[in-house]
TISEKOL-882340 format. One record per residue (C-alpha): residue in three letters; residue number from 1; x negated, z, y; chain. Coordinates in nm, 4 decimals. Layout:
<pts>
Ala  NUM  X  Z  Y  A
...
</pts>
This chain:
<pts>
Met  1  4.9213  -7.1201  8.7972  A
Ala  2  4.9177  -7.0995  9.1759  A
Met  3  5.2307  -6.8792  9.1955  A
Val  4  5.3458  -6.6025  8.9604  A
Lys  5  5.6034  -6.3272  8.9589  A
Leu  6  5.4707  -5.9741  8.9056  A
Ser  7  5.6199  -5.6655  8.7428  A
Pro  8  5.5212  -5.3274  8.8888  A
Ala  9  5.3717  -5.0011  8.7725  A
Phe  10  5.6114  -4.7063  8.8205  A
Lys  11  5.5511  -4.3482  8.9364  A
Asp  12  5.7907  -4.0568  8.8808  A
Tyr  13  5.6697  -3.8102  9.1449  A
Leu  14  5.9001  -3.5108  9.1899  A
Trp  15  6.0277  -3.6138  9.5353  A
Gly  16  6.1542  -3.9545  9.4118  A
Gly  17  6.5083  -4.0755  9.3619  A
Thr  18  6.7016  -4.3517  9.1869  A
Lys  19  6.7501  -4.6121  9.4614  A
Leu  20  6.4772  -4.8446  9.3344  A
Lys  21  6.6685  -4.8784  9.0080  A
Glu  22  7.0111  -4.8905  9.1673  A
Arg  23  6.9392  -5.1206  9.4629  A
Tyr  24  6.6081  -5.3006  9.4027  A
Asn  25  6.6529  -5.4153  9.0419  A
Lys  26  6.3758  -5.1996  8.8962  A
Val  27  6.4031  -5.1360  8.5220  A
Ser  28  6.2483  -4.8263  8.3654  A
Asp  29  6.3328  -4.5391  8.1326  A
Met  30  6.2259  -4.2952  8.4052  A
Asp  31  6.5011  -4.0675  8.5363  A
Ile  32  6.3197  -4.0473  8.8697  A
Met  33  6.1460  -4.3507  9.0178  A
Ala  34  5.9480  -4.2508  9.3237  A
Glu  35  5.7278  -4.5582  9.3594  A
Ser  36  5.6877  -4.9083  9.2208  A
Trp  37  5.3436  -5.0616  9.2738  A
Glu  38  5.4369  -5.4241  9.3342  A
Leu  39  5.0960  -5.5759  9.4030  A
Ser  40  4.8206  -5.3647  9.2531  A
Thr  41  4.4887  -5.3990  9.0739  A
His  42  4.4220  -5.0251  9.1068  A
Lys  43  4.3179  -4.8367  8.7938  A
Asp  44  4.5962  -4.5821  8.8528  A
Gly  45  4.8682  -4.8450  8.8169  A
Gln  46  4.8354  -5.2200  8.7775  A
Ser  47  5.0904  -5.4930  8.8341  A
Val  48  5.1443  -5.7292  8.5427  A
Val  49  5.2058  -6.1043  8.5474  A
Ala  50  5.5733  -6.1663  8.4627  A
Ser  51  5.6010  -6.5461  8.4635  A
Gly  52  5.4183  -6.8476  8.3264  A
Pro  53  5.1610  -6.8724  8.0471  A
Phe  54  4.9785  -6.5539  8.1509  A
Thr  55  5.2860  -6.3296  8.1204  A
Gly  56  5.1847  -5.9784  8.0171  A
Met  57  4.8338  -6.0003  8.1640  A
Gln  58  4.7257  -5.7304  8.4094  A
Leu  59  4.6806  -5.8608  8.7615  A
Ser  60  4.3078  -5.7803  8.7719  A
Asp  61  4.2492  -5.9810  8.4518  A
Tyr  62  4.4584  -6.2679  8.5844  A
Leu  63  4.2566  -6.2789  8.9072  A
Glu  64  3.9317  -6.2672  8.7128  A
Lys  65  4.0493  -6.5659  8.5091  A
Leu  66  4.1372  -6.7588  8.8258  A
Gly  67  3.8072  -6.6760  8.9972  A
Lys  68  3.7152  -6.5624  9.3478  A
Glu  69  3.8572  -6.8752  9.5087  A
Ala  70  4.2080  -6.7471  9.4275  A
Leu  71  4.1534  -6.4692  9.6820  A
Gly  72  4.0503  -6.7082  9.9594  A
Ser  73  3.7480  -6.6873  10.1847  A
Lys  74  3.8713  -6.3685  10.3533  A
Gly  75  3.9918  -6.2032  10.0349  A
Ala  76  3.6713  -6.2812  9.8459  A
Ala  77  3.4670  -6.1094  10.1182  A
Phe  78  3.5869  -5.7689  9.9910  A
Asp  79  3.4152  -5.5879  9.7040  A
Asn  80  3.7547  -5.5199  9.5449  A
Phe  81  4.1012  -5.6703  9.5787  A
Pro  82  4.1823  -5.5555  9.9334  A
Ile  83  4.5488  -5.4473  9.9346  A
Leu  84  4.8124  -5.2549  9.7407  A
Ile  85  5.1865  -5.2909  9.8058  A
Lys  86  5.4544  -5.0404  9.7026  A
Phe  87  5.8208  -4.9612  9.7259  A
Ile  88  5.8724  -4.5886  9.7910  A
Asp  89  6.2021  -4.4011  9.7485  A
Ala  90  6.1789  -4.0594  9.9111  A
Lys  91  6.4796  -3.8563  9.8033  A
Gly  92  6.2880  -3.5498  9.9249  A
Tyr  93  6.0012  -3.5039  10.1679  A
Leu  94  5.6608  -3.6199  10.0528  A
Ser  95  5.3811  -3.3696  10.1016  A
Ile  96  5.2138  -3.3466  10.4419  A
Gln  97  4.9023  -3.5529  10.3762  A
Val  98  4.6122  -3.7495  10.5173  A
His  99  4.3871  -4.0295  10.3948  A
Pro  100  4.0129  -4.0580  10.4671  A
Asp  101  3.8380  -4.3553  10.6262  A
Asn  102  3.6076  -4.5864  10.4340  A
Asp  103  3.2831  -4.4027  10.5102  A
Tyr  104  3.4107  -4.0653  10.3928  A
Ala  105  3.6044  -4.1977  10.0943  A
Leu  106  3.3161  -4.4077  9.9627  A
Arg  107  3.0767  -4.1157  9.9968  A
Val  108  3.3040  -3.8482  9.8483  A
Glu  109  3.5596  -4.0298  9.6280  A
Asn  110  3.3749  -4.3487  9.5328  A
Glu  111  3.6571  -4.5712  9.6556  A
Tyr  112  3.7677  -4.7102  9.9885  A
Gly  113  3.9737  -4.5164  10.2408  A
Lys  114  4.3334  -4.5871  10.3239  A
Thr  115  4.4934  -4.7395  10.6287  A
Glu  116  4.8546  -4.8379  10.5715  A
Met  117  5.1780  -4.9603  10.7263  A
Trp  118  5.5415  -4.8879  10.6491  A
Tyr  119  5.8441  -5.1093  10.6872  A
Ile  120  6.1615  -4.8991  10.6773  A
Leu  121  6.4066  -5.0542  10.4321  A
Glu  122  6.6656  -4.7769  10.4381  A
Ala  123  6.7092  -4.4554  10.6323  A
Glu  124  6.9935  -4.2101  10.5914  A
Pro  125  7.1471  -4.0726  10.9139  A
Gly  126  6.9128  -3.8192  11.0722  A
Ala  127  6.6134  -3.9211  10.8582  A
Cys  128  6.2734  -3.8426  11.0099  A
Leu  129  5.9077  -3.8592  10.9202  A
Tyr  130  5.5962  -3.6783  11.0372  A
Tyr  131  5.3378  -3.8809  11.2246  A
Gly  132  5.0308  -3.7108  11.3720  A
Thr  133  5.0269  -3.3936  11.5795  A
Asn  134  5.2384  -3.3158  11.8839  A
Gln  135  4.9483  -3.1387  12.0568  A
Glu  136  4.5732  -3.1144  12.0193  A
Ile  137  4.4663  -2.8412  11.7771  A
Ser  138  4.1310  -2.7191  11.6526  A
Lys  139  4.0151  -2.7289  11.2932  A
Glu  140  4.0441  -2.3494  11.2860  A
Glu  141  4.4065  -2.3574  11.4032  A
Phe  142  4.4802  -2.6371  11.1572  A
Arg  143  4.3609  -2.4198  10.8686  A
Glu  144  4.5440  -2.1112  10.9941  A
Arg  145  4.8726  -2.2977  11.0285  A
Ile  146  4.8450  -2.4397  10.6774  A
Glu  147  4.7812  -2.0919  10.5405  A
Asn  148  5.0610  -1.9190  10.7359  A
Asn  149  5.3182  -2.1994  10.6817  A
Thr  150  5.3510  -2.3023  11.0472  A
Ile  151  5.1835  -2.6419  11.0257  A
Leu  152  5.5149  -2.8254  11.0782  A
Asp  153  5.5397  -2.6713  11.4266  A
Val  154  5.2500  -2.8848  11.5508  A
Leu  155  5.3404  -3.2119  11.3810  A
Lys  156  5.5249  -3.4957  11.5543  A
Ser  157  5.8666  -3.5531  11.3963  A
Val  158  5.9950  -3.9073  11.4504  A
Pro  159  6.3495  -4.0305  11.3753  A
Val  160  6.3542  -4.3559  11.1779  A
His  161  6.5911  -4.6475  11.1367  A
Gln  162  6.6081  -4.9547  10.9182  A
Gly  163  6.3600  -5.2171  11.0388  A
Asp  164  6.1174  -4.9754  11.2054  A
Val  165  5.7474  -5.0392  11.1513  A
Phe  166  5.4782  -4.7701  11.1372  A
Phe  167  5.1033  -4.8339  11.1316  A
Ile  168  4.9116  -4.5367  10.9944  A
Glu  169  4.5366  -4.5443  11.0427  A
Ser  170  4.3164  -4.3358  10.8157  A
Gly  171  4.2870  -3.9807  10.9484  A
Thr  172  4.6521  -3.9662  11.0619  A
Ile  173  4.8464  -3.6673  10.9262  A
His  174  5.1816  -3.7920  10.8002  A
Ala  175  5.4713  -3.7538  10.5591  A
Ile  176  5.7700  -3.9705  10.4721  A
Gly  177  6.0912  -3.7731  10.5130  A
Ala  178  6.3911  -3.7359  10.2845  A
Gly  179  6.6426  -4.0190  10.2663  A
Ile  180  6.3971  -4.3010  10.3417  A
Val  181  6.3061  -4.6113  10.1398  A
Ile  182  6.0043  -4.8086  10.2544  A
Cys  183  5.7797  -5.0966  10.1669  A
Glu  184  5.4199  -4.9844  10.2114  A
Ile  185  5.1289  -5.2232  10.2576  A
Gln  186  4.7960  -5.0423  10.2329  A
Gln  187  4.4317  -5.0641  10.1513  A
Asn  188  4.3649  -5.0679  9.7780  A
Ser  189  4.3062  -4.6951  9.7444  A
Asn  190  4.4787  -4.3947  9.5901  A
Thr  191  4.2873  -4.1209  9.7717  A
Thr  192  4.5281  -3.8729  9.9287  A
Tyr  193  4.4539  -3.5246  10.0597  A
Arg  194  4.7570  -3.2983  10.0353  A
Val  195  4.7776  -3.0600  10.3314  A
Tyr  196  5.1095  -2.8831  10.2781  A
Asp  197  5.3753  -2.9174  10.0085  A
Phe  198  5.6693  -2.6962  10.1103  A
Gly  199  5.5900  -2.4487  9.8316  A
Arg  200  5.6882  -2.6906  9.5549  A
Val  201  5.5630  -2.6715  9.1975  A
Gly  202  5.4695  -2.9518  8.9615  A
Lys  203  5.5920  -3.0298  8.6091  A
Asp  204  5.3640  -2.7547  8.4790  A
Gly  205  5.5438  -2.4942  8.6909  A
Lys  206  5.2362  -2.4332  8.9083  A
Pro  207  5.1998  -2.5056  9.2812  A
Arg  208  5.0695  -2.8570  9.3368  A
Glu  209  4.7047  -2.8818  9.4350  A
Leu  210  4.6160  -2.8870  9.8043  A
His  211  4.2990  -3.0408  9.9471  A
Ile  212  4.2645  -2.8364  10.2647  A
Asp  213  3.8871  -2.8499  10.3148  A
Lys  214  3.8723  -3.2268  10.2774  A
Ala  215  4.1816  -3.2745  10.4936  A
Ile  216  4.0259  -3.0700  10.7731  A
Glu  217  3.7158  -3.2887  10.7616  A
Val  218  3.8989  -3.6206  10.7936  A
Ser  219  4.2082  -3.5454  11.0073  A
Asn  220  4.2589  -3.6626  11.3635  A
Leu  221  4.3906  -3.3478  11.5345  A
Lys  222  4.4804  -3.5110  11.8667  A
Pro  223  4.8179  -3.6685  11.9440  A
Ile  224  4.8209  -4.0406  11.8650  A
Glu  225  4.9474  -4.3077  12.0981  A
Ser  226  5.2677  -4.4559  11.9623  A
Asn  227  5.1985  -4.6838  11.6668  A
Phe  228  5.5599  -4.6920  11.5547  A
Lys  229  5.7839  -4.9699  11.6769  A
Pro  230  6.0167  -5.2458  11.5661  A
Ala  231  5.8449  -5.5580  11.4361  A
Gly  232  5.6822  -5.7752  11.7021  A
Lys  233  5.8408  -6.0620  11.8912  A
Thr  234  6.0764  -6.2561  11.6671  A
Glu  235  6.0224  -6.6309  11.6472  A
Asp  236  6.3367  -6.8320  11.5748  A
His  237  6.2713  -7.1477  11.3727  A
Gly  238  6.6347  -7.2393  11.3205  A
Thr  239  6.6599  -7.2015  10.9432  A
Tyr  240  6.4614  -6.8754  10.9521  A
Thr  241  6.3100  -6.6156  11.1848  A
Cys  242  5.9795  -6.4331  11.1496  A
Ala  243  5.7907  -6.1556  11.3247  A
Met  244  5.4453  -6.0074  11.2796  A
Met  245  5.4582  -5.6391  11.1868  A
Ala  246  5.0927  -5.5337  11.1687  A
Thr  247  4.7422  -5.6700  11.1496  A
Cys  248  4.4098  -5.5030  11.0773  A
Asp  249  4.0854  -5.5724  10.8904  A
Tyr  250  4.2593  -5.5326  10.5528  A
Phe  251  4.5982  -5.7022  10.5876  A
Thr  252  4.8334  -5.8930  10.8142  A
Thr  253  5.2065  -5.8674  10.7505  A
Tyr  254  5.5165  -6.0521  10.8656  A
Val  255  5.8885  -6.0097  10.8046  A
Tyr  256  6.0941  -6.3267  10.7472  A
Asp  257  6.4721  -6.3567  10.7602  A
Val  258  6.5738  -6.6751  10.5812  A
Lys  259  6.9091  -6.8278  10.6711  A
Glu  260  6.8599  -7.1492  10.4735  A
Glu  261  6.4923  -7.2293  10.4183  A
Ala  262  6.1449  -7.1170  10.5283  A
Ala  263  5.8066  -7.2753  10.4624  A
Val  264  5.4773  -7.0837  10.4529  A
Asp  265  5.1367  -7.2516  10.4326  A
Val  266  4.9046  -7.0611  10.1995  A
Asn  267  4.5632  -7.1910  10.3045  A
Glu  268  4.2075  -7.1459  10.1834  A
Glu  269  4.1547  -6.8238  10.3805  A
Ser  270  4.3763  -6.5885  10.1801  A
Phe  271  4.6154  -6.5345  9.8924  A
Ala  272  4.9730  -6.4428  9.9857  A
Ser  273  5.2199  -6.1807  9.8664  A
Phe  274  5.5952  -6.2349  9.9002  A
Ile  275  5.8009  -5.9154  9.8590  A
Ile  276  6.1753  -5.9832  9.8578  A
Val  277  6.3475  -5.6903  10.0303  A
Asp  278  6.7019  -5.8267  10.0573  A
Gly  279  6.9172  -6.1144  9.9398  A
Glu  280  6.8359  -6.3839  9.6878  A
Gly  281  6.7338  -6.7451  9.6599  A
Glu  282  6.4564  -6.9605  9.5194  A
Ile  283  6.0822  -6.9927  9.5796  A
Glu  284  5.8894  -7.3134  9.5173  A
Asn  285  5.5228  -7.4138  9.5235  A
Gly  286  5.4155  -7.7488  9.3841  A
Asp  287  5.5654  -7.7872  9.0386  A
Thr  288  5.6447  -7.4160  9.0099  A
Lys  289  5.9948  -7.3011  9.1012  A
Met  290  6.1649  -6.9696  9.0278  A
Pro  291  6.4706  -6.7696  9.1346  A
Ile  292  6.4104  -6.4645  9.3540  A
Thr  293  6.6193  -6.1575  9.4225  A
Lys  294  6.5909  -5.8258  9.6004  A
Gly  295  6.2930  -5.6283  9.4710  A
Asp  296  6.0894  -5.9247  9.3419  A
Ser  297  5.7145  -5.9554  9.3997  A
Ile  298  5.5492  -6.2982  9.4047  A
Phe  299  5.1731  -6.3601  9.4178  A
Val  300  5.0403  -6.6955  9.5428  A
Ser  301  4.6753  -6.7925  9.5089  A
Ala  302  4.4792  -6.9050  9.8136  A
Asn  303  4.4798  -7.2754  9.8980  A
Ser  304  4.8120  -7.3303  9.7188  A
Gly  305  4.9626  -7.5150  10.0136  A
Lys  306  5.3296  -7.5088  10.1099  A
Val  307  5.5498  -7.2344  9.9672  A
Cys  308  5.9191  -7.2930  10.0306  A
Val  309  6.1747  -7.0105  10.0211  A
Lys  310  6.5391  -7.1185  10.0065  A
Gly  311  6.8571  -6.9134  10.0222  A
Lys  312  6.9642  -6.6135  10.2262  A
Cys  313  6.7047  -6.3414  10.1984  A
Arg  314  6.4493  -6.1252  10.3764  A
Phe  315  6.0897  -6.1059  10.2590  A
Ile  316  5.7626  -5.9485  10.3647  A
Leu  317  5.4635  -6.1806  10.3701  A
Ser  318  5.1221  -6.0149  10.3371  A
Arg  319  4.7756  -6.1643  10.3377  A
Val  320  4.4251  -6.0769  10.4467  A
</pts>
């Protein structure tokens, strides 16, 4: 099978809402659905094959069955599957947090660090997120402000709108704000250092754990040049448009708006992920054809050739 549909792993973090169930066709018994891990081989939440003869198989087992060539020459160069893709519904603010780089994370956490990007799917009026600092601060001031609850005063608050793109390098202090739904493409890592959590408590009634010492070690405490923007230059191909959103060592992502039909060549260099973020239609590769709708996740093995998407829809294409 060169192309399969995936079902996600769900997370019910306390800041989550219900939009993924109500608007993105996610099915779960959870009252709160904060995240759905759409493309994941991570031990903390794996995607599962949801079409074809391997239905029910975890994605990591499916890829092992296919062999390294399914990842492509670029994908196979990584020790582990390189990316993880999520939907995130932030009904409330996420914690102020930071992710380490590869060197620190491998040494301390025994997994890779985390660079990521966000594509804003929905943003309520006035919605904002935190992105880096608004001034240079020392490690000592950083600690003091965490302890005396003034850390928000030195963070950059950025208003967001549907279609905005944010690239968040490891070491960047950040937090998704309330009223925002995003698609996140990231390195395959779940290492997060919580800096500040607005005094919230977990399900056990105790304050959620902070990781202040580690956060101080890995955080960039200087203002960051703007890495938030709309998607890049849009190319109009008549029956569809596309624009690159971000590229780095771990992933390259594009957003496609399909009016009638779009074709993507999945070559020998990399697998491809198609995340349907709006509309509906049909996706076809070789002899495999399946309907698609908002919220669907499709994995295509490397060297699968032409993938055709028909209908009226928007999707995010990710590959290495």
